[in-house]
N, C-alpha and C positions, 0 to 999 in steps of 0.2 A: 504494500500500500504506500504509494508515494506521499511524501509529506508527513508521514506518521513517525514520530520519534518518542518512544516510551522510555522514561527513566524510572528508577525505583529508589526508594528510601527504606531503611530498615533491612533486616536480614533474618531469614529463617529458611529451612529446607524447602518448604512448600513454595515460597516466593521465588527461590532460585529455580525450582522446577518450572514454575509458571513462565519465568523469563526465557528459559531454554525452549519451551514449547512455542512461545511467541516468536522467538528468533527463527525457529525452524519454519514458521509460517511466513517468513520474509519481513517481519516487523523489525525496524531499526531500533536497537536497544542501546541507550547511552549509559555509560558507566557513572556519570555524574548528573546532578540536576542542572542540566545545561539550559541556556536561554532559548535554544531551539526546540526544547522538549514540548510536545503537544499533549502528553499525558503523563501523570505521575501515578505509579502503581505502588501501593503500600501493602504491608502484610494484612491478612484477614484473620482475626480482628486487628485493627491498626494501631491503637493507642494504649499506652499504659495509663494508670490512674493519674499520673502527674502530667499527662498530655504529651509525653515523649512518645516517639514512634517506637513500636516494639522492635527491639534489635537495632535501634538507631538513636539519633539525637533528638533535639527539640524540633517539633513540627514547625515552629515559627522560623527557625533558621533555614529549614528546607524551603518553605514558602517564599522566603526573601529572595531566593535565586530562581524561582519558578515564574514563567510568563503568566501574566494576568488572564490570558485567554486559554491557558491549559486546563485540562480536566483532571480532577483528582479521583482515583478509584481505590476503594478499600472497604473496610467493614466496621460498623459501629462508629461512624464518623460524626463527630460533634465539634462545635467550636467555630471559630472564625477562619474561613478559607479565603478571605480577601475578595469575595465576590466571584470566585472561580466556580465553574460547574463541578458538582460533586455526584459521584455514583457510589452508592452504598450497597455492596453485594449482599449484605445481611438483611436488606429489605427486598431482595429479589426472590420471589417465591420459588422459582426453579432452582436457584443456587442453594437456598436453605434446605429444600427438600432433598437434593442430592447430597449435600453435606451431612444431613441427618443419617442417610443411608451409610455413608462412609464412617461416620461416628459410631453407628451401631456395630458395624463389622469390626472396627478397632476395639470397641468395648468388649466384645466377645473374645477377641484375641488376647486382650489384656487379662481378662478373667481366666481364660484357659491356661495362661502361663503361671497362674497361682493355684490352680486346682489339681489335686491328685486323682481326680475322677473324670470320666468321660461325660459328655453332655446328655447322652441318652438317659431318659428317665430322671435326670437331675432336677430336683424341685427348685425353681427359680421364681423370685418375685421381682416384677418390674413396676416401679412406682411412677405413675404418670402415663397418660395416653395422648401425648402430643406427638410431634413429628418423630423425635428420637425414640419415644416409647413404642410407637407403631412399628418403626423399622427394626427395633431391637426385638420386639415380640415375634415378628415374622422370621428374623434370622434365627432366633432360638428355637422356634417351632420346626424350622427346616433341619435343625440338629437333633430333633426328637427330645428336647428338654420338656419337662413338665412345667408349663408357664402359667403363673398367676399374674394378672395385671390389676393394680390398684388404680381406680379412676374415681374422680369426685362426682361426676354426673351419672345419675341412674340410667340415662339414655345410652351413655357410653358403656356402662356395665352390661346392659341388655345386649348391645351389639357385640361386645366381647364374648358373651356366652353363646350368642348365635354363631360366632366365628370359631367356636371350639376352645376358647380360652377359659380358664378359671378366672373369676372376677371377684374383687374385694373392694368394699368401701373403705376409705382412709380411716374412719373411726373404728373399724373392726380389725385393723391390722395387728394391734398389740396382742390379741389372743391367738394369732396365727404364726407369730414370728419364729417359734421353735421348730417349724416345719421346713424352713427354707435353707438350702445349702449356699445359695447366692442371692444377694439383694442388689439390684441396680436402682439408683435414684436418678430421675430426670427432672424432678420438680424443683424450681429455684426458690423455694420457701421451706422453712423448717417443717418436716413431716414426722420424724421420729426423734425423740430425745435420747440422750445417752442412757438414761434410766430404762427407757423402753427397749433399747437395743440390747440391754443385758438379758432380755428374754429370749434372744436368739440362741441357737445351738452354738456350742463353743467353736466349732469349725466353720461357722458361717462367714463367707466372704462378702464384705459390704463395699460397694463401689459407688462413688459419688461422681456423677456426670454433669450435674447442673452447674450453671455459672455462679449461682449463690448456693451455699451448702444447705441441703435439706436433711442430712444425716449428721449426727453429733457423736464424736467419739474418737479416741486415739487410734483405734484399729480400723477406721474407715480409710479405704484406699481412694485418694482423690485423683481422678483421671479426667482432667479437663483438657481441651485443645488436642484431643487425640489424633484427628486427621493429619495435622501438620507434623506431629511427632512420630506416628507409627506408619502412616501412609502418605508421605509427602509427595510422592509421584502422582498418586491419584488426586490428592488435594490440589496440587499445582496444575494438573491437567484440567480440573474443573474451573479453577480461577482463569486459566488461559482461555478456555472456551468461552467463558462469559465476557472476558475482555475483548475477544475477537468479535463477539456479537455487538458489543458497545462500539467498537471501532467501525464496524460496518454500518451501524445506525448513525454514526456521527458523534457519539459520546455526549449527547445533549440531555440525557435524563438527569433530573435533579435527585 
């Protein structure tokens, strides 16, 4: 694509893979935030709590060298971008759905590395029936695990039962915790206290996937940002595909 110059800021394996995919598609990649850059690609998600770029420096320093007409592409983008066009991939329905599927696959691989048993007939609890919960439940079912899903809405629990899952209401979980070998949480609010988790069997593997912790306890395995850590090639390919769509559309979405 003539006249397209993509630069990047920050550094992680998925971003490096995305840049390699874009370069293979004939996109000119600049090593620095150069004045001729038409697009700035950031890691996804992009910013630390202090507004620094993940794996990079201050966002303000990068923007100071970026053309005012350039488009910024990243995830969970907030703040002042100096009037530049901004594309937030974490607001793109297609991206977040495919990223959820990658996350679910990575979560199962992470759990498997800590389990001395196979998934077949393994009693597993998935807390939450959002995008990741749906993908996780489907992945575990394919592995023949015994899957229970905790969902807040009765309509969701009815659909879960119709689909062949065991379903549980959040308020009923405490009495069932001793049954599960693995618990995955996908809900970004407190769901089980440390006291409640003491009701779990001693060998229960507890995995936190939510952006804000829903499980409380020293023995909870925190596993956030799995796609970029475990499957950076798949994560990078997804980012690159969405960037190519943006470039073909002119990158004008806010």
